[in-house]
C-alpha positions as CSV (number, residue, x, y, z in Angstrom):
1,M,7.2,-18.5,2.8
2,S,9.2,-17.3,-0.2
3,N,11.9,-14.6,0.3
4,R,11.2,-13.2,-3.2
5,A,10.6,-9.5,-3.6
6,V,7.0,-8.3,-3.1
7,L,5.1,-7.1,-6.2
8,E,2.1,-5.0,-5.4
9,V,-0.3,-4.0,-8.2
10,I,-3.1,-1.4,-8.1
11,A,-6.5,-3.0,-8.8
12,L,-9.7,-1.1,-9.6
13,D,-12.0,-4.1,-10.0
14,A,-12.1,-7.9,-10.0
15,E,-10.9,-8.1,-13.6
16,D,-7.7,-6.2,-12.7
17,A,-7.3,-8.4,-9.6
18,V,-7.5,-11.6,-11.5
19,A,-5.1,-10.4,-14.1
20,A,-2.6,-9.2,-11.5
21,Q,-2.6,-12.4,-9.6
22,A,-2.2,-14.4,-12.8
23,G,0.8,-12.3,-13.7
24,G,2.5,-13.0,-10.4
25,A,1.4,-10.2,-8.1
26,D,1.9,-10.9,-4.4
27,R,-0.6,-8.3,-3.1
28,L,-3.1,-5.7,-4.5
29,E,-3.8,-2.1,-3.5
30,L,-7.5,-1.5,-4.0
31,V,-8.6,2.0,-5.0
32,T,-11.1,3.8,-7.1
33,D,-11.0,7.1,-9.0
34,M,-7.4,7.3,-10.3
35,A,-8.2,10.8,-11.5
36,A,-7.8,11.7,-7.8
37,D,-4.8,9.4,-7.4
38,G,-6.8,6.7,-5.8
39,L,-9.7,6.9,-3.3
40,T,-11.5,4.4,-1.1
41,P,-13.4,1.7,-3.1
42,S,-16.9,0.6,-2.2
43,C,-17.5,-2.4,0.1
44,A,-19.2,-4.0,-2.9
45,T,-16.0,-3.7,-5.0
46,F,-13.9,-5.0,-2.2
47,A,-16.2,-8.0,-1.8
48,K,-16.1,-8.8,-5.5
49,I,-12.3,-8.6,-5.6
50,R,-12.0,-10.6,-2.4
51,A,-14.1,-13.4,-3.9
52,A,-12.1,-13.3,-7.1
53,V,-8.5,-13.7,-5.8
54,D,-6.7,-15.2,-2.8
55,I,-3.8,-12.9,-2.4
56,P,-3.6,-10.1,0.2
57,L,-5.6,-6.9,-0.4
58,R,-4.7,-3.5,1.0
59,V,-7.6,-1.1,0.8
60,M,-7.0,2.6,0.4
61,L,-8.6,4.9,3.0
62,R,-8.7,8.3,1.3
63,V,-11.8,10.4,0.5
64,A,-10.4,13.4,-1.4
65,D,-7.5,14.2,-3.7
66,G,-4.4,15.6,-1.9
67,F,-3.0,14.6,1.5
68,A,-5.3,16.3,3.9
69,A,-7.5,13.9,5.9
70,G,-10.7,15.7,5.0
71,D,-13.7,14.4,6.9
72,I,-12.2,11.9,9.4
73,D,-15.7,10.7,10.5
74,V,-16.3,9.5,6.9
75,L,-12.9,7.8,6.9
76,V,-13.6,6.1,10.2
77,R,-17.0,4.9,8.9
78,K,-15.6,3.6,5.7
79,A,-12.9,1.7,7.6
80,R,-15.5,0.2,9.9
81,E,-17.6,-0.9,7.0
82,L,-14.7,-2.4,5.1
83,R,-13.5,-4.3,8.2
84,A,-17.0,-5.7,8.6
85,E,-16.8,-6.8,5.0
86,G,-13.6,-8.7,5.8
87,A,-10.8,-6.2,4.9
88,E,-7.7,-6.9,7.0
89,E,-5.1,-4.6,5.4
90,F,-5.2,-0.9,4.6
91,V,-3.3,2.1,3.0
92,L,-3.5,5.6,4.5
93,G,-1.5,8.7,5.1
94,F,-2.3,12.3,6.0
95,L,-0.4,15.6,6.3
96,D,-1.3,18.8,8.1
97,A,-1.1,22.2,6.5
98,Q,2.6,22.5,7.4
99,G,3.5,19.2,5.8
100,H,3.9,17.2,9.0
101,A,2.1,14.0,9.8
102,D,-1.5,14.6,10.8
103,L,-1.3,12.5,13.9
104,V,-4.8,13.3,15.1
105,A,-6.3,11.9,11.9
106,V,-3.8,9.0,11.6
107,E,-4.2,7.9,15.2
108,R,-7.9,8.0,15.1
109,L,-8.1,5.9,12.0
110,V,-5.4,3.4,13.2
111,A,-7.4,3.0,16.4
112,E,-10.4,1.9,14.3
113,L,-8.2,-0.6,12.4
114,D,-7.5,-2.3,15.8
115,G,-4.1,-3.8,14.9
116,C,-4.6,-4.4,11.1
117,S,-1.5,-4.1,9.0
118,W,-1.3,-0.8,7.0
119,T,0.9,1.1,4.6
120,F,1.6,4.8,5.0
121,H,1.4,5.9,1.4
122,R,3.2,8.6,-0.7
123,A,2.2,11.4,1.6
124,I,5.7,10.8,3.0
125,D,7.1,12.2,-0.3
126,R,5.3,15.5,0.4
127,A,6.4,15.7,4.0
128,T,8.4,18.6,5.3
129,D,10.7,16.3,7.1
130,R,10.7,12.6,6.2
131,D,12.8,11.5,9.1
132,A,10.7,13.3,11.6
133,L,7.5,11.8,10.1
134,R,8.9,8.3,10.4
135,K,9.8,8.8,14.0
136,Q,6.4,10.3,14.8
137,L,4.7,7.3,13.4
138,A,7.2,4.7,14.7
139,D,5.1,3.3,17.5
140,L,1.7,3.1,15.8
141,P,0.3,-0.4,15.8
142,G,0.1,-2.1,12.4
143,L,2.4,0.2,10.4
144,D,4.6,-2.2,8.4
145,T,5.2,-0.4,5.1
146,Y,6.0,2.9,3.5
147,L,4.9,3.4,-0.1
148,T,7.4,6.0,-1.5
149,A,9.2,7.1,-4.5
150,G,11.8,8.9,-2.4
151,S,10.6,12.2,-3.9
152,A,7.4,14.0,-4.8
153,L,8.8,14.1,-8.4
154,G,9.0,10.3,-8.6
155,V,11.6,7.5,-8.5
156,D,14.0,9.2,-11.0
157,E,14.6,12.0,-8.5
158,G,14.1,9.8,-5.4
159,I,16.6,7.0,-5.8
160,P,19.3,8.6,-3.5
161,T,16.7,9.0,-0.7
162,L,15.4,5.5,-1.2
163,L,19.0,4.1,-1.0
164,A,19.8,6.2,2.1
165,E,16.6,5.1,3.9
166,T,17.2,1.5,3.0
167,A,20.6,1.7,4.6
168,R,19.0,2.8,7.8
169,K,16.9,-0.3,8.2
170,G,16.4,-1.1,11.9
171,E,16.9,2.4,13.2
172,P,14.0,4.0,15.0
173,G,11.4,4.8,12.4
174,Y,13.0,2.7,9.7
175,G,11.6,-0.7,10.6
176,P,8.7,-0.7,8.1
177,Q,9.3,-2.2,4.7
178,I,10.1,0.3,1.9
179,L,7.6,-0.3,-1.0
180,V,8.9,1.6,-4.0
181,G,6.3,3.2,-6.3
182,G,5.7,6.4,-8.2
183,G,7.1,6.6,-11.7
184,L,8.9,3.3,-11.2
185,R,10.3,1.6,-14.4
186,L,11.9,-1.7,-15.0
187,E,15.2,0.0,-15.6
188,H,15.3,1.1,-11.9
189,L,15.1,-2.4,-10.6
190,P,18.8,-3.5,-10.7
191,E,20.0,-0.6,-8.6
192,L,17.1,-0.8,-6.1
193,L,17.3,-4.6,-5.7
194,A,21.1,-4.5,-5.3
195,A,20.6,-2.0,-2.4
196,G,18.3,-4.4,-0.6
197,I,14.9,-3.0,-1.5
198,D,12.6,-5.9,-1.7
199,A,9.1,-4.5,-2.5
200,V,7.7,-2.6,-5.5
201,H,4.3,-1.1,-6.4
202,I,3.0,-0.6,-9.9
203,G,-0.1,1.0,-11.3
204,G,0.3,2.5,-14.8
205,A,3.2,0.1,-15.5
206,A,0.7,-2.8,-15.3
207,R,-1.5,-1.1,-17.9
208,P,0.4,-0.4,-21.1
209,E,-2.8,0.8,-22.8
210,G,-3.5,3.4,-20.0
211,W,-5.8,3.6,-17.1
212,D,-8.9,3.1,-19.2
213,A,-7.6,-0.4,-19.9
214,P,-7.5,-3.3,-17.4
215,V,-4.3,-4.7,-15.9
216,D,-2.3,-6.6,-18.5
217,V,-1.2,-10.1,-17.4
218,A,1.9,-10.0,-19.6
219,A,3.0,-6.7,-18.2
220,V,2.7,-7.9,-14.6
221,R,4.5,-11.2,-15.6
222,E,7.4,-9.2,-16.9
223,W,7.8,-7.3,-13.7
224,R,7.6,-10.6,-11.8
225,A,10.3,-12.1,-14.0
226,R,12.6,-9.1,-13.5
227,L,12.1,-9.1,-9.8
228,D,12.9,-12.8,-9.7
229,G,16.1,-12.3,-11.7
230,H,14.9,-13.5,-15.0
231,G,14.5,-11.8,-18.4
232,G,16.8,-9.7,-20.6
233,S,18.1,-6.2,-20.0
234,P,15.6,-3.3,-19.7
235,E,14.9,-1.5,-22.9
């Protein structure tokens, strides 16, 4: 298995997925409705993407904009249907009204996943206390990744937090991999990689023409090259 940095790309459909894999993506995050920052895709969409590519797929479990869980029964049903369709990896994350981890919702959904690997997404960037949230979730089965910009405002503001949390790797709550995403640009990579961050997540950066356009193979390929230590200086 390669030790190269993980490149995860958001895919909305099979066309996106094929382009992302061709550009060098290691994994895809599957969502729909980016106007709501990414909701759970249909089982049919998952099946089409699964048939089109052979890299790992993490499927979003989220039914409404924001970070409240909403109807947990609907989330559980969607998770069950996706698992029956063959989904093995997921993305989720919910906060309560006080900005703490919604453990009732998270634990119920994780129980339905029955050991599947999952990412706690950028809800951590809206948490009242990031450290407390990490420690609350530390013993949940399957949690292996935090998708975070380090700040609700994006990577520009979050780099100090990302570097500090990376330095705590191995402490209670800091075992999961940090997957950096949220306003991430190529120019951020040297500092992040030098600090030991080894996973990044891109959405809009893979679509130079905007969200109405598909993933661009060349854009993904440039990210792959920069992560692998190739290419010129960022513009």
